[in-house]
C-alpha positions as a Markdown table, in Angstrom:
| # | Residue | x | y | z |
|---|---|---|---|---|
| 1 | Unk | -27.6 | 0.2 | 25.1 |
| 2 | Unk | -26.5 | -1.5 | 21.8 |
| 3 | Unk | -24.6 | -4.2 | 23.7 |
| 4 | Unk | -25.9 | -7.0 | 21.5 |
| 5 | Unk | -25.0 | -5.2 | 18.3 |
| 6 | Unk | -22.0 | -5.9 | 16.2 |
| 7 | Unk | -19.3 | -3.2 | 16.8 |
| 8 | Unk | -18.8 | -0.7 | 14.0 |
| 9 | Unk | -15.9 | -1.4 | 11.6 |
| 10 | Unk | -13.6 | 1.1 | 9.9 |
| 11 | Unk | -15.7 | 0.7 | 6.8 |
| 12 | Unk | -18.8 | 1.7 | 8.7 |
| 13 | Unk | -16.9 | 4.9 | 9.8 |
| 14 | Unk | -16.1 | 5.6 | 6.1 |
| 15 | Unk | -19.8 | 5.0 | 5.2 |
| 16 | Unk | -20.9 | 7.5 | 7.9 |
| 17 | Unk | -18.7 | 10.0 | 6.1 |
| 18 | Unk | -20.8 | 9.5 | 3.0 |
| 19 | Unk | -18.7 | 7.1 | 1.1 |
| 20 | Unk | -20.4 | 3.9 | 0.0 |
| 21 | Unk | -18.1 | 2.3 | -2.6 |
| 22 | Unk | -15.0 | 0.4 | -1.5 |
| 23 | Unk | -15.4 | 1.7 | 2.1 |
| 24 | Unk | -13.7 | -1.3 | 3.7 |
| 25 | Unk | -10.7 | -1.0 | 1.3 |
| 26 | Unk | -10.5 | 2.8 | 2.1 |
| 27 | Unk | -10.5 | 2.1 | 5.8 |
| 28 | Unk | -7.8 | -0.6 | 5.5 |
| 29 | Unk | -5.7 | 1.6 | 3.3 |
| 30 | Unk | -5.9 | 4.4 | 5.8 |
| 31 | Unk | -4.9 | 2.0 | 8.6 |
| 32 | Unk | -1.7 | 1.1 | 6.5 |
| 33 | Unk | -1.1 | 4.8 | 6.1 |
| 34 | Unk | -1.4 | 5.4 | 9.8 |
| 35 | Unk | 0.9 | 2.5 | 10.6 |
| 36 | Unk | 3.5 | 3.8 | 8.2 |
| 37 | Unk | 3.2 | 7.4 | 9.4 |
| 38 | Unk | 3.7 | 6.3 | 13.1 |
| 39 | Unk | 6.6 | 4.0 | 12.3 |
| 40 | Unk | 4.7 | 0.9 | 13.4 |
| 41 | Unk | 4.6 | -1.0 | 10.1 |
| 42 | Unk | 6.9 | -3.7 | 11.3 |
| 43 | Unk | 4.9 | -4.3 | 14.5 |
| 44 | Unk | 1.4 | -3.9 | 12.9 |
| 45 | Unk | 0.1 | -7.2 | 14.4 |
| 46 | Unk | 0.9 | -6.1 | 18.0 |
| 47 | Unk | -2.3 | -5.5 | 20.0 |
| 48 | Unk | -0.8 | -2.2 | 21.3 |
| 49 | Unk | -0.7 | -0.9 | 17.7 |
| 50 | Unk | -4.4 | -1.5 | 17.1 |
| 51 | Unk | -6.0 | 1.3 | 15.1 |
| 52 | Unk | -9.3 | 2.5 | 16.4 |
| 53 | Unk | -12.2 | 3.7 | 14.3 |
| 54 | Unk | -11.7 | 7.3 | 15.6 |
| 55 | Unk | -8.1 | 7.1 | 14.1 |
| 56 | Unk | -9.6 | 6.0 | 10.8 |
| 57 | Unk | -12.1 | 8.8 | 10.9 |
| 58 | Unk | -9.4 | 11.4 | 11.6 |
| 59 | Unk | -7.1 | 9.9 | 8.9 |
| 60 | Unk | -10.0 | 10.1 | 6.4 |
| 61 | Unk | -10.6 | 13.7 | 7.2 |
| 62 | Unk | -6.9 | 14.5 | 6.6 |
| 63 | Unk | -6.6 | 12.3 | 3.5 |
| 64 | Unk | -9.8 | 12.3 | 1.5 |
| 65 | Unk | -7.7 | 11.5 | -1.7 |
| 66 | Unk | -7.4 | 7.9 | -0.4 |
| 67 | Unk | -10.8 | 7.4 | -2.1 |
| 68 | Unk | -9.2 | 8.0 | -5.4 |
| 69 | Unk | -6.2 | 5.8 | -4.5 |
| 70 | Unk | -8.5 | 2.9 | -3.7 |
| 71 | Unk | -10.4 | 3.5 | -7.0 |
| 72 | Unk | -7.1 | 3.4 | -8.8 |
| 73 | Unk | -6.1 | 0.2 | -7.0 |
| 74 | Unk | -9.3 | -1.8 | -7.4 |
| 75 | Unk | -8.6 | -2.9 | -11.0 |
| 76 | Unk | -5.5 | -4.6 | -9.6 |
| 77 | Unk | -7.4 | -6.7 | -7.0 |
| 78 | Unk | -6.5 | -9.9 | -9.0 |
| 79 | Unk | -2.8 | -9.1 | -8.3 |
| 80 | Unk | -2.9 | -8.2 | -4.7 |
| 81 | Unk | -4.8 | -6.7 | -1.8 |
| 82 | Unk | -6.4 | -3.5 | -3.0 |
| 83 | Unk | -6.0 | -1.7 | 0.3 |
| 84 | Unk | -2.2 | -2.3 | 0.3 |
| 85 | Unk | -1.8 | -1.3 | -3.3 |
| 86 | Unk | -3.9 | 1.8 | -2.7 |
| 87 | Unk | -1.7 | 2.7 | 0.3 |
| 88 | Unk | 1.4 | 2.3 | -1.8 |
| 89 | Unk | 0.0 | 4.3 | -4.7 |
| 90 | Unk | -1.1 | 7.0 | -2.2 |
| 91 | Unk | 2.2 | 7.5 | -0.5 |
| 92 | Unk | 4.1 | 7.4 | -3.8 |
| 93 | Unk | 1.8 | 9.7 | -5.7 |
| 94 | Unk | 2.1 | 12.3 | -3.0 |
| 95 | Unk | 5.9 | 12.3 | -3.6 |
| 96 | Unk | 6.1 | 11.8 | -7.3 |
| 97 | Unk | 2.9 | 11.4 | -9.4 |
| 98 | Unk | 4.6 | 10.3 | -12.6 |
| 99 | Unk | 6.4 | 7.5 | -10.8 |
| 100 | Unk | 3.2 | 6.3 | -9.1 |
| 101 | Unk | 1.3 | 6.3 | -12.4 |
| 102 | Unk | 4.2 | 4.3 | -14.0 |
| 103 | Unk | 4.0 | 1.8 | -11.2 |
| 104 | Unk | 0.3 | 1.3 | -11.6 |
| 105 | Unk | 0.5 | 1.1 | -15.4 |
| 106 | Unk | 3.2 | -1.5 | -15.2 |
| 107 | Unk | 1.3 | -3.5 | -12.6 |
| 108 | Unk | -1.8 | -3.3 | -14.9 |
| 109 | Unk | 0.0 | -4.2 | -18.2 |
| 110 | Unk | 3.7 | -4.9 | -18.4 |
| 111 | Unk | 3.7 | -5.1 | -22.2 |
| 112 | Unk | 6.8 | -3.4 | -23.5 |
| 113 | Unk | 8.5 | -3.0 | -20.1 |
| 114 | Unk | 11.9 | -4.6 | -19.7 |
| 115 | Unk | 12.3 | -7.5 | -17.3 |
| 116 | Unk | 14.9 | -5.5 | -15.3 |
| 117 | Unk | 12.4 | -2.6 | -14.7 |
| 118 | Unk | 11.8 | -2.4 | -10.9 |
| 119 | Unk | 8.0 | -2.3 | -11.4 |
| 120 | Unk | 8.1 | -5.2 | -13.7 |
| 121 | Unk | 10.0 | -7.1 | -10.9 |
| 122 | Unk | 7.3 | -6.0 | -8.5 |
| 123 | Unk | 4.6 | -7.3 | -10.8 |
| 124 | Unk | 6.5 | -10.6 | -11.0 |
| 125 | Unk | 6.4 | -10.8 | -7.2 |
| 126 | Unk | 2.6 | -10.3 | -7.3 |
| 127 | Unk | 2.0 | -12.9 | -10.0 |
| 128 | Unk | 4.4 | -15.6 | -8.6 |
| 129 | Unk | 2.2 | -18.2 | -6.9 |
| 130 | Unk | -0.7 | -15.9 | -7.3 |
| 131 | Unk | -3.1 | -18.2 | -5.4 |
| 132 | Unk | -1.1 | -17.7 | -2.2 |
| 133 | Unk | -1.9 | -14.7 | -0.1 |
| 134 | Unk | 1.1 | -12.3 | 0.1 |
| 135 | Unk | 2.5 | -11.1 | 3.4 |
| 136 | Unk | 1.6 | -7.4 | 3.8 |
| 137 | Unk | 4.9 | -6.4 | 5.2 |
| 138 | Unk | 6.9 | -8.1 | 2.5 |
| 139 | Unk | 4.6 | -6.5 | -0.2 |
| 140 | Unk | 5.2 | -3.0 | 1.2 |
| 141 | Unk | 9.0 | -3.6 | 1.6 |
| 142 | Unk | 9.3 | -4.8 | -2.0 |
| 143 | Unk | 7.2 | -2.0 | -3.3 |
| 144 | Unk | 9.3 | 0.6 | -1.5 |
| 145 | Unk | 12.5 | -1.0 | -2.8 |
| 146 | Unk | 11.1 | -1.1 | -6.4 |
| 147 | Unk | 9.9 | 2.6 | -6.1 |
| 148 | Unk | 13.3 | 3.7 | -4.8 |
| 149 | Unk | 15.1 | 1.9 | -7.6 |
| 150 | Unk | 12.7 | 3.3 | -10.3 |
| 151 | Unk | 13.1 | 6.8 | -8.9 |
| 152 | Unk | 16.9 | 6.4 | -9.1 |
| 153 | Unk | 16.7 | 5.0 | -12.6 |
| 154 | Unk | 18.3 | 1.7 | -11.5 |
| 155 | Unk | 17.5 | -1.7 | -13.2 |
| 156 | Unk | 17.1 | -4.7 | -10.9 |
| 157 | Unk | 18.1 | -8.3 | -11.6 |
| 158 | Unk | 16.0 | -9.4 | -8.6 |
| 159 | Unk | 13.7 | -7.8 | -6.1 |
| 160 | Unk | 14.1 | -9.2 | -2.6 |
| 161 | Unk | 14.0 | -8.2 | 1.1 |
| 162 | Unk | 15.6 | -10.4 | 3.7 |
| 163 | Unk | 13.9 | -9.7 | 7.1 |
| 164 | Unk | 15.3 | -12.8 | 8.8 |
| 165 | Unk | 18.3 | -15.0 | 8.7 |
| 166 | Unk | 22.1 | -14.4 | 9.0 |
| 167 | Unk | 22.1 | -10.9 | 7.5 |
| 168 | Unk | 18.6 | -9.4 | 7.8 |
| 169 | Unk | 18.0 | -6.0 | 6.1 |
| 170 | Unk | 16.3 | -3.1 | 7.8 |
| 171 | Unk | 12.8 | -2.3 | 6.6 |
| 172 | Unk | 13.2 | -0.2 | 3.5 |
| 173 | Unk | 12.5 | 3.5 | 3.7 |
| 174 | Unk | 10.7 | 5.3 | 0.8 |
| 175 | Unk | 13.4 | 7.6 | -0.5 |
| 176 | Unk | 11.5 | 9.4 | -3.1 |
| 177 | Unk | 11.9 | 13.2 | -2.8 |
| 178 | Unk | 8.6 | 14.8 | -1.7 |
| 179 | Unk | 6.6 | 16.6 | -4.3 |
| 180 | Unk | 3.0 | 17.0 | -3.1 |
| 181 | Unk | 0.7 | 16.5 | -6.1 |
| 182 | Unk | -2.6 | 15.1 | -4.6 |
């Protein structure tokens, strides 16, 4: 039965939960959250790390606030992938809501923000060669580095992550002290 039908997507699972707007972005943001929580961000392309629809369904049940995170990220779709921006916003807002809002505000409108501000540097990454699709892992790594620097009150001359070469860096950890607000 149903062998000729197209398989359901994560977005379909979200729609079955009653959400109709941005369902695909919500599903993808939840997949990034699951990858991060399981420590599999760096190997997200490996077939063994495939995220099933049942995982998306369970993650949505545990994290219904992802809907709000995606809604908050959608105005930034001209900068970057909304699901990744929503994931970043979600994990940061759950640790420090003021920092998350400052990141989003700077990404939306950097007017009056210094060029050495970590979130200004993150926005510069997004806007550089804006026609070229950004690598998800690089985007997440740079956002974590920017959030850590902003949390510590540090200014940045540059925002970079070296994953390869002579002296590769470990994948950055989000080092913002937890403060559940969502």
